FITORMI-767819 format. One record per residue (C-alpha): residue in one letter; residue number from 1; x, y, z. Coordinates in pm, 1 decimal, padded with zeros to 6 digits, always signed. Example, Ala and Ser with C-alpha at 12.3 -4.5 7.8 and 13.67 -1.06 7.14 Angstrom:
FITORMI-767819
['a',1,[+01230.0,-00450.0,+00780.0]]
['s',2,[+01367.0,-00106.0,+00714.0]]
***
This chain:
FITORMI-767819
['m',1,[-01977.2,+02126.2,-02417.3]]
['i',2,[-01801.7,+01888.7,-02613.6]]
['d',3,[-01736.3,+01972.9,-03009.8]]
['f',4,[-01837.8,+01646.8,-03073.8]]
['s',5,[-01765.2,+01618.3,-03452.2]]
['q',6,[-01453.5,+01761.1,-03431.9]]
['e',7,[-01355.4,+01505.2,-03136.9]]
['i',8,[-01442.8,+01222.8,-03396.1]]
['e',9,[-01245.0,+01359.7,-03671.9]]
['k',10,[-00941.0,+01362.6,-03428.2]]
['c',11,[-00954.8,+00993.8,-03366.4]]
['l',12,[-01046.4,+00890.9,-03741.0]]
['k',13,[-00724.7,+01084.3,-03834.3]]
['k',14,[-00539.9,+00858.6,-03597.6]]
['l',15,[-00735.6,+00560.0,-03637.8]]
['h',16,[-00575.0,+00206.0,-03702.2]]
['n',17,[-00845.0,-00051.0,-03718.5]]
['t',18,[-00667.2,-00360.0,-03716.9]]
['n',19,[-00920.4,-00607.4,-03779.9]]
['n',20,[-01164.6,-00398.3,-03991.0]]
['k',21,[-01444.0,-00449.0,-03792.0]]
['e',22,[-01723.1,-00210.4,-03730.0]]
['q',23,[-01735.0,-00311.7,-03355.7]]
['n',24,[-01311.8,-00266.1,-03338.5]]
['f',25,[-01396.6,+00107.8,-03479.7]]
['q',26,[-01664.0,+00153.0,-03253.7]]
['g',27,[-01413.4,+00054.0,-02951.3]]
['r',28,[-01188.6,+00276.6,-03037.5]]
['l',29,[-01386.5,+00576.5,-03080.5]]
['y',30,[-01503.5,+00459.1,-02734.7]]
['a',31,[-01170.9,+00460.1,-02584.1]]
['h',32,[-01123.1,+00815.2,-02749.1]]
['f',33,[-01386.8,+00979.5,-02541.4]]
['l',34,[-01322.5,+00771.8,-02204.9]]
['p',35,[-01103.3,+01067.4,-02091.4]]
['f',36,[-01428.8,+01303.9,-02081.5]]
['e',37,[-01540.7,+01105.0,-01793.0]]
['k',38,[-01290.6,+01288.4,-01551.0]]
['e',39,[-01501.0,+01599.3,-01674.1]]
['g',40,[-01857.5,+01459.8,-01546.9]]
['y',41,[-01954.3,+01282.1,-01854.1]]
['v',42,[-02055.3,+00901.9,-01907.8]]
['v',43,[-01964.3,+00705.2,-02220.3]]
['e',44,[-02187.2,+00413.6,-02362.9]]
['m',45,[-02200.8,+00166.9,-02622.2]]
['e',46,[-02520.5,+00024.7,-02754.3]]
['t',47,[-02746.9,+00191.2,-02585.8]]
['s',48,[-03115.0,+00169.9,-02638.2]]
['v',49,[-03334.1,+00437.3,-02627.6]]
['n',50,[-03606.6,+00203.3,-02418.7]]
['d',51,[-03313.9,+00179.9,-02112.5]]
['e',52,[-03450.2,+00255.0,-01809.4]]
['h',53,[-03195.5,+00504.0,-01737.8]]
['l',54,[-03234.5,+00692.0,-02080.9]]
['k',55,[-03586.3,+00620.2,-02151.2]]
['p',56,[-03724.2,+00880.2,-01899.5]]
['i',57,[-03494.4,+01139.0,-01990.1]]
['l',58,[-03594.4,+01127.5,-02373.5]]
['k',59,[-03972.2,+01144.1,-02276.4]]
['k',60,[-03916.0,+01450.6,-02071.9]]
['r',61,[-03732.8,+01633.1,-02323.5]]
['m',62,[-03968.5,+01534.1,-02602.8]]
['s',63,[-04240.3,+01671.2,-02327.8]]
['a',64,[-04433.5,+01316.1,-02307.5]]
['t',65,[-04626.7,+01176.3,-02065.5]]
['d',66,[-04655.3,+00829.8,-02197.2]]
['l',67,[-04364.4,+00600.7,-02097.3]]
['n',68,[-04438.8,+00312.4,-02317.4]]
['d',69,[-04122.8,+00189.1,-02509.1]]
['f',70,[-04033.7,+00389.6,-02796.0]]
['k',71,[-04114.5,+00263.2,-03130.6]]
['k',72,[-04044.4,+00327.4,-03516.9]]
['e',73,[-04289.2,+00597.8,-03546.1]]
['d',74,[-04093.4,+00766.6,-03282.6]]
['f',75,[-03709.8,+00678.8,-03372.7]]
['r',76,[-03609.9,+00508.8,-03720.6]]
['k',77,[-03383.3,+00341.8,-03480.5]]
['i',78,[-03358.8,+00215.2,-03113.7]]
['e',79,[-02990.3,+00132.7,-03024.0]]
['i',80,[-02741.6,+00407.9,-03024.2]]
['d',81,[-02407.7,+00289.0,-03097.9]]
['l',82,[-02193.8,+00556.5,-02917.9]]
['l',83,[-02372.8,+00758.2,-02649.8]]
['i',84,[-02226.8,+01031.1,-02437.1]]
['y',85,[-02375.4,+01256.4,-02189.0]]
['k',86,[-02327.1,+01475.0,-01880.2]]
['q',87,[-02412.1,+01278.7,-01546.4]]
['d',88,[-02692.2,+01514.2,-01493.0]]
['y',89,[-02836.6,+01446.1,-01880.1]]
['s',90,[-02786.0,+01844.5,-01916.4]]
['e',91,[-02578.5,+01740.0,-02254.3]]
['l',92,[-02655.8,+01440.9,-02483.0]]
['y',93,[-02425.9,+01336.9,-02776.5]]
['a',94,[-02445.6,+01024.3,-02991.5]]
['a',95,[-02305.9,+00869.9,-03285.2]]
['e',96,[-02395.3,+00631.7,-03550.4]]
['l',97,[-02114.9,+00405.2,-03672.1]]
['k',98,[-02045.2,+00196.8,-04015.8]]
['w',99,[-01710.3,+00023.4,-04097.5]]
['i',100,[-01769.2,-00139.5,-04438.2]]
['y',101,[-01482.6,-00301.9,-04620.6]]
['n',102,[-01488.7,-00605.7,-04908.7]]
['r',103,[-01384.0,-00904.3,-04834.5]]
['t',104,[-01531.1,-01127.5,-05109.3]]
['g',105,[-01562.5,-00991.6,-05500.3]]
['h',106,[-01724.7,-00695.5,-05637.4]]
['w',107,[-01953.9,-00485.9,-05469.8]]
['n',108,[-02055.8,-00123.6,-05426.3]]
['v',109,[-02117.8,+00103.8,-05164.9]]
['v',110,[-02448.7,+00203.3,-05262.2]]
['d',111,[-02569.3,-00159.9,-05160.2]]
['h',112,[-02552.8,+00003.0,-04799.0]]
['l',113,[-02773.8,+00310.8,-04882.6]]
['e',114,[-03071.0,+00245.2,-04687.4]]
['e',115,[-02832.8,+00155.1,-04369.9]]
['f',116,[-02679.0,+00485.3,-04440.9]]
['k',117,[-02984.5,+00659.0,-04464.5]]
['a',118,[-03145.8,+00513.9,-04167.6]]
['d',119,[-02848.1,+00634.1,-03941.0]]
['a',120,[-02861.0,+00962.1,-04062.9]]
['i',121,[-03218.1,+00973.1,-03998.7]]
['f',122,[-03220.5,+00836.4,-03652.8]]
['c',123,[-02928.7,+01091.9,-03563.3]]
['h',124,[-03153.4,+01359.8,-03698.2]]
['q',125,[-03463.3,+01272.5,-03498.5]]
['l',126,[-03233.4,+01274.3,-03176.9]]
['v',127,[-03119.7,+01608.8,-03209.4]]
['e',128,[-03508.0,+01738.7,-03388.4]]
['k',129,[-03726.0,+01517.5,-03135.6]]
['a',130,[-03529.6,+01457.7,-02798.4]]
['h',131,[-03286.6,+01791.4,-02820.5]]
['f',132,[-02939.9,+01612.0,-02843.6]]
['n',133,[-02671.2,+01885.2,-02813.2]]
['e',134,[-02522.9,+01745.1,-03124.5]]
['t',135,[-02529.2,+01360.0,-03348.2]]
['c',136,[-02328.2,+01212.4,-03631.7]]
['s',137,[-02370.5,+00964.9,-03876.9]]
['v',138,[-02025.9,+00838.4,-03959.6]]
['v',139,[-01952.2,+00596.0,-04247.3]]
['v',140,[-01593.0,+00426.5,-04347.7]]
['y',141,[-01582.3,+00254.1,-04660.9]]
['d',142,[-01337.3,+00082.5,-04860.7]]
['f',143,[-01335.5,+00247.3,-05230.4]]
['d',144,[-01042.2,+00069.6,-05364.9]]
['s',145,[-01117.8,+00101.1,-05744.0]]
['a',146,[-01008.9,-00305.5,-05823.6]]
['k',147,[-01310.5,-00413.1,-05626.7]]
['r',148,[-01546.8,-00135.8,-05712.8]]
['i',149,[-01876.1,-00268.5,-05935.1]]
['e',150,[-01909.9,+00030.4,-06197.3]]
['h',151,[-02262.9,-00134.7,-06346.3]]
['y',152,[-02510.6,-00239.1,-06097.1]]
['r',153,[-02875.4,-00271.0,-06065.2]]
['p',154,[-03071.3,-00043.3,-05819.3]]
['r',155,[-03276.7,-00222.1,-05550.5]]
['n',156,[-03664.1,-00185.9,-05549.3]]
['t',157,[-03634.5,+00067.0,-05272.0]]
['e',158,[-03384.6,+00257.5,-05441.3]]
['t',159,[-03351.3,+00458.4,-05779.9]]
['q',160,[-03078.6,+00441.3,-06016.7]]
['q',161,[-03061.8,+00835.6,-05995.2]]
['e',162,[-03062.5,+00808.2,-05605.5]]
['k',163,[-02741.2,+00626.9,-05635.9]]
['l',164,[-02571.1,+00831.7,-05869.3]]
['e',165,[-02644.5,+01143.1,-05633.0]]
['f',166,[-02533.6,+00968.2,-05341.8]]
['l',167,[-02177.2,+00888.3,-05524.0]]
['g',168,[-02182.2,+01230.9,-05679.0]]
['g',169,[-02248.9,+01141.8,-06057.2]]
['r',170,[-02149.3,+00839.5,-06268.3]]
['y',171,[-01816.2,+00661.3,-06229.1]]
['p',172,[-01541.1,+00772.5,-06185.8]]
['a',173,[-01631.8,+01036.1,-05997.6]]
['t',174,[-01523.7,+01253.7,-05717.7]]
['y',175,[-01693.2,+01122.3,-05394.7]]
['h',176,[-01941.1,+01414.1,-05314.2]]
['g',177,[-02303.7,+01325.9,-05263.2]]
['k',178,[-02649.6,+01379.4,-05061.0]]
['i',179,[-02815.7,+01148.8,-04841.0]]
['i',180,[-03199.3,+01184.9,-04725.6]]
['a',181,[-03177.8,+01304.7,-04395.6]]
['d',182,[-03519.7,+01353.0,-04253.9]]
['e',183,[-03905.7,+01195.4,-04289.9]]
['h',184,[-03988.6,+01528.9,-04483.5]]
['g',185,[-03790.3,+01492.6,-04838.7]]
['g',186,[-03498.6,+01735.0,-04706.6]]
['k',187,[-03154.6,+01634.2,-04768.4]]
['t',188,[-02810.2,+01704.5,-04625.1]]
['f',189,[-02485.3,+01735.0,-04837.4]]
['f',190,[-02194.8,+01594.1,-04740.7]]
['k',191,[-01834.7,+01473.7,-04903.1]]
['w',192,[-01635.4,+01140.0,-04915.0]]
['i',193,[-01302.0,+01259.1,-04724.2]]
['d',194,[-00985.5,+01034.6,-04746.9]]
['l',195,[-00876.2,+00799.6,-04441.9]]
['k',196,[-00520.1,+00732.3,-04395.6]]
['d',197,[-00456.8,+00385.6,-04610.2]]
['y',198,[-00269.7,+00150.4,-04379.6]]
['t',199,[-00336.2,-00165.1,-04536.8]]
['k',200,[-00237.6,-00258.0,-04903.3]]
['g',201,[-00520.9,-00297.9,-05125.3]]
['q',202,[-00749.0,-00084.8,-04968.8]]
['d',203,[-00873.6,+00313.6,-05038.3]]
['y',204,[-01057.1,+00434.7,-04723.3]]
['k',205,[-01298.5,+00726.5,-04755.6]]
['y',206,[-01567.3,+00841.6,-04462.0]]
['y',207,[-01843.9,+01103.9,-04428.1]]
['l',208,[-01944.7,+01251.1,-04156.7]]
['i',209,[-02300.2,+01401.0,-04099.8]]
['k',210,[-02335.8,+01617.5,-03831.4]]
['f',211,[-02678.9,+01749.8,-03658.0]]
['n',212,[-02718.3,+02030.5,-03373.4]]
['q',213,[-02921.4,+02235.6,-03205.2]]
***
């Protein structure tokens, strides 16, 4: 068994994402898990739940006889950013990843709230429906106060209260929040955690939401 969330935390503690790209973050996390292949695991990036090697396994775990492609009513998303599984599929782990940094002008973390929700819901579905051993939704964000918008207009799909809850209150708040994590209105609480600052002018924080059996 892999202590999946703990291994991700280990990687984050020593991470140096030199180009600030999400793909680079994904690749470095992939490299962190590659040694587990010596223990009989397979490590993959950007695997679809409809890929020919994975779809039958998921259908079996879901006790489904219909082998048609999965759709949105089955899973919130289709692509898995990081997938790790035992060669006999007796263990399955997945992570959804976001690395958001400010390049131009002011913006706000909550501009991406719907994307963060989708990741968390998908991770929850993989455990609840397909019985993955453990999944994690990981978001890294640049919270540099000089770049942060303190006054914002919520999008139509989001209420201002929802955004405030996500941040843990009005600015300047400690970064605690909650995010919708299932289709039934349940909420998962999380905490923004400091990530080592290695570039001048950036204040990275991350959260990790874990789901397991």
